[in-house]
N, C-alpha and C positions, 0 to 999 in steps of 0.2 A: 581191293584196290590200293598199290601202294601210295603214302604219301609222303611227297618230294618237297624239298627247300630249292630256293635258287640262290644263288651269289658269281659276284666276280672272281675270276680265278685272281691268284697274288702274284706277284712277281717272280717267285721262284718256281712256283708252280707252269707260269707261260716260259718260263727259261727252259722247262723241260716239258714243252708242250707234246711234243711228239710221241714222248714217252707215255704219258696220260691218255692219248686220246685213243692210241693202239689197246692199250688197258682196257677199253671199253666194251660193254657187253656185246657186241658187233664186232667187234677189232679195229672199229675208227673207219674211216673214207678219206680219201686223197682231197678231197674238198674240205675237209676238217683240218687241213694239215697246217702249221706254219710257215712252209712254203707260200702256200697258197695264199693265207691270208695278206701274206707281204705283197703278192701281185696286186691282188684285189683293193689298195690302201694305195696303190699307185693309180685306182679308174675311179675315183668317184666314191670308193665305200670306205667306212670305219669301222676293222674288224672289233669285234665285243667277245671276249674269252668267257666263256663261261660254264658254272659247274652246276652239276644237279645232284643232290645226295636225297637218299631215302636210309631206311634199316638195312636192307640188303645189298647194296652199290652204290657209286660214284662215278657220273657221265662226268666225262669233260666236251664241251660241245662251242664250236666257233660259231657266233654271228657274226653278218656282215651287217652292217645300217648304211641306209641311204638316207640325208635329210633332205626334204621336200617341202619347197617353200609353201608356206601359210598352214599346209596342214603338220606339217612337224618329223618325223623321225619312222619310219618301215624300218622293222628287223627281219631279216631273212636266214633263219637256221639252214643254212645248205646242207644239204645232204641230213639234216639233224633234225630234231635229236636222237642219239644212238643208245634207244632203249632195248629193256630185256627182255619185254613183252610189248606186243601192240597195246595194250591199254595203259600201259605206264607215258604213252605220248602225249596224250591232253591231261596227265596231272603234272607232265613237263611243261607242259604248256601255259597251263596256269598256275603253278607256282614259278613264272618268270613275271608272266603279268603280275601277280602279286611283289615280285619285287620291285619290276617297274613302277608299277602304283606308289610301295613303299619309297623308292627313292624319287620319285617326282621327278620322273623324263617323260618327255611328250611324243611318246609313241602310240601310233593309232593303229597298228596292226603289226600283229607277228605272221611272218610265211613258215611254216613247217614242212620239211623233206623227208622222213624217217626214211630209211631201209628196211619196210615193212611189208611185205608183200603184198599185193592190192585181192582184193576180193570180196565180196559182198559183207562178211560180217565185219572184215576193218572198216568199208565205205560206213557201214551203219555205226558201230563204236565211233567215228571221229564225229559222224555229222550230228549221231545224235548226244555227244559232248560241246555241241557248238561250233565245231571246226567246219570252216565253210570251203567246197571244194573248189580249187582254182583249177588254171592251165598249168599244165606241165613245164619244168623248164631244162630240165639236165637230160642230154643225150642219151643219158643211159636210167632213165626210167623204166624201159622197157630192153632189155638188154643180153647177149648172151654169156653166160657163165660156165666155166669148163673147171671142171675139177682136178686139180694138179697134185692130190694126194696119193693116188698109185705112180709106180716107177716109169721110169718114161717110156720104155717098152708097152707097158698096160696104154699109159694115155693114148699113146698113136694106134693101137687096137679102138679104141673106143671113139678115137672121130669117124668121120664118116668115110668110106672107102673111096668118095669122091677128094677130099680133103689128105686122107694118105697116100691116095697115089698121086695127087697133084704134090707132095712133099718130097716122096720116091723118087717117083719121075725128072725133078729139079736138082734133087742131090745126084742121082744118076747122068745127069746131061752137064754136072759141074756148074749152076746157076754159082755166080760170086755174089753172094750173102753174107753178109758181117758187121759185127758193131763199130760202129767209127766215132771218133772224137768230137766232142762239143764245140769246134769250132764256126767262127762266121763264117767262114764257107759255108759247113755245113747245116746250118742252122735256115743260112737262106736257100741253100737247097731244099732242104724240108720244105721251107715255105715255100718256095714254087712248085714241086709237089704237089701239094693240098691244093695250090689253086687250081691244077686240071680238074680234082674232085668235084670245086664250087661250080667248075664251068658245066657241070655234068649234075647236079643235084640244083637245090634250092636254098644251100646253106647261105649263109653270109661269114665271111671268115671277117677274123679280128684283125687289126695292126698287126704288123711283123715286131714292133715292139713290144706289143701286147705278147706276142706267142717267146720273143727270144727273152724276156724279165723270166716268163713262166719256164722255160727251158731250162732257164741258165738256174732259178732256184731251187729245184730240183735235180740236179745235176750236182748243183754245189752240197746240198743234203744228202748228198749220194743215194739218192732215191730214183733217179730219173737218166735213161741210156734211148741211145739214138741207134737203127739197127735201117740199113742201105741194102737194096740187089742193085746191082751194076750193069747194065749193058753197054757194052760197046766202049766201057773206061767213065760212065755218065749214070749219077745214080738215075734209076730208074723204078724204083718203090724205096717209100721210107717211113719209116713208124717210130715214135718216140713212145715208151712205155717208162710204167713206174711202180717201182717195189714200195708199198705203204702197208708195213707190218705183214701179216702173212696174204695180205693180197696183191696180185700185178692186174696191171690197167693197160689197155691198148688208149692211150688218151689220144693221141691225133696218128694221122695216116695219109698218104696220097703216095699218086703213080701215075706215069706216062701212060696215056694211051694207044694203043694197035702194038703193044711190047711183044718181041721175037720168043720171049722166053718163058715157057708154058711151066704154072706153077710158082714161080718165083714172088709171088705175094705170100703163097701160102709158107713158101720154105722162111720168108721172113717172119712171119707169126710164130711159125713152129720154132724157130732158132733164138728170136726173142724169150719166149712162153718157158722153153727149156733150161734155158741160163741163168732165167729170174728163178727158177725152181732151185738148179743146182746152187745157186750163190746166196739167195735170200732164202730158200725154202719155202717160197709160197704155195698156200694151199688150195688158192682158186684163181683162175683168169678172167680177169672183165674183158669182154672185147667193145663193151662200150658204146652200145648205144644200133638197136636195130628196131622195126618199125614193132609196132606191137601184137601180141602173138594175137589176136584177133586178125590183123590187117597183113600177116606173112604173106600169102598167096594173093594179097592184090595188087596187081604188074604196074600200078598207076600211084602206088605210093612212091614218094621223093626218094625214100630211103630202100626201095625192094631189093637192091643190086649187092647194096652194101650186107641186105639181111640174108641175102642167099651166101653171102660168103663167109659169113661170119656164121650163120648157125649149121655150114659146113665143118663147124670143129665142135660147135654143141647146139643141138636140133630143138634142144629148149628154151624157150626164151623165157625170162621172166620179167615179168610185169611189179612196177612196185608204187605205191599206193600215191608217190605225186605230190605235187605241192597242195595245203591246206592253211586256209588264212584264219587266226585268232582276232578276231574283230576286240581293239581294245576301245575306240570309241566311232558308234557308229554313223555318225555325222559324216565324222571328218573321211572316215573308211567308203560311205556313199560315195563320196566327192570323186574320193581315188579310184574307186572302182568303176563308177560312169564315166569319167573324162579324164582325171586326172592321171593316171598310169600312163592311158593309149598316148596324152598329149607327151608327158616324161620321155616317153621311150623315144617318141618321135623325134622330138628336140635333141634330146641326147645323142640321137643317131645323124641327124643334120651336123649337130657340132663336132662330133669326136668318133663318126663313122664306125663307132663300133655299137655290141650289142648293147641295150640299157644293164641287161642282169649279168 
């Protein structure tokens, strides 16, 4: 097992944060980005920029800190740490725990969420190292990933016949699908389209102001784009996608029900991912959330329909390890785990009408 040290990033490293994150062993994650850190800083979280170092490599990771009355602080390494091997994750967490103790910070737990593929061996490794499995938080802890390294013609052949036929039919019938500018009008139209999805699922949307800041930050960084399909001159399908390093992500989407144009949503995705490949050289496209692989055929799952759509592009679902906690103060963590977290999330929702995490 590698021996790691942990420290805070310097001002110079933070100023060039995305370049450092994208040089990590896993290529970085969009939720480790500078744009995302700035969003969370406006919604009750304090960004902390961390550097893990061992003899073989250095990994730059974002933690977001939430201060909890009486209990102290929770640190959440959202989609991190970015490790070269699963066994490095507990070692990084322990290095951060040592740093916290050495610097006298009042942190009661670390929440880690590495992009490590789940499996019995990983679960044994993590729990054997003292990490406590907890509920997953991100929609793409189970997701459909599309390999975009082949040429465009081959990618089209690689997706399912259903998706391929939908794309070709939409093109043949002249579906109006295009990239649109990030204007206030288009952002509000996007939010409205997303609300239709909320009506048909158990999802809770964040406020328009949250999404507006999120979208604007990634657009300003040159990483985010909007794509719309139009029907009768009005947006009928929308997608906000991000290119971060070599990875593309379908971050947000929405559509009107009972549309007339067949294949419009497939063509939106096809247009977005092929343009990200052409313009940024992405090597993978994350459809950002499906039911777990074990639940794909469960028609009662709240995201069954979304899963069917996304797996028409990539039939294999990847299940990541999800969230684990490293307990730093057993008493305060027990209070948090038994009642503190539940009450805090409920109070936060009542006050802000937004999810706590």
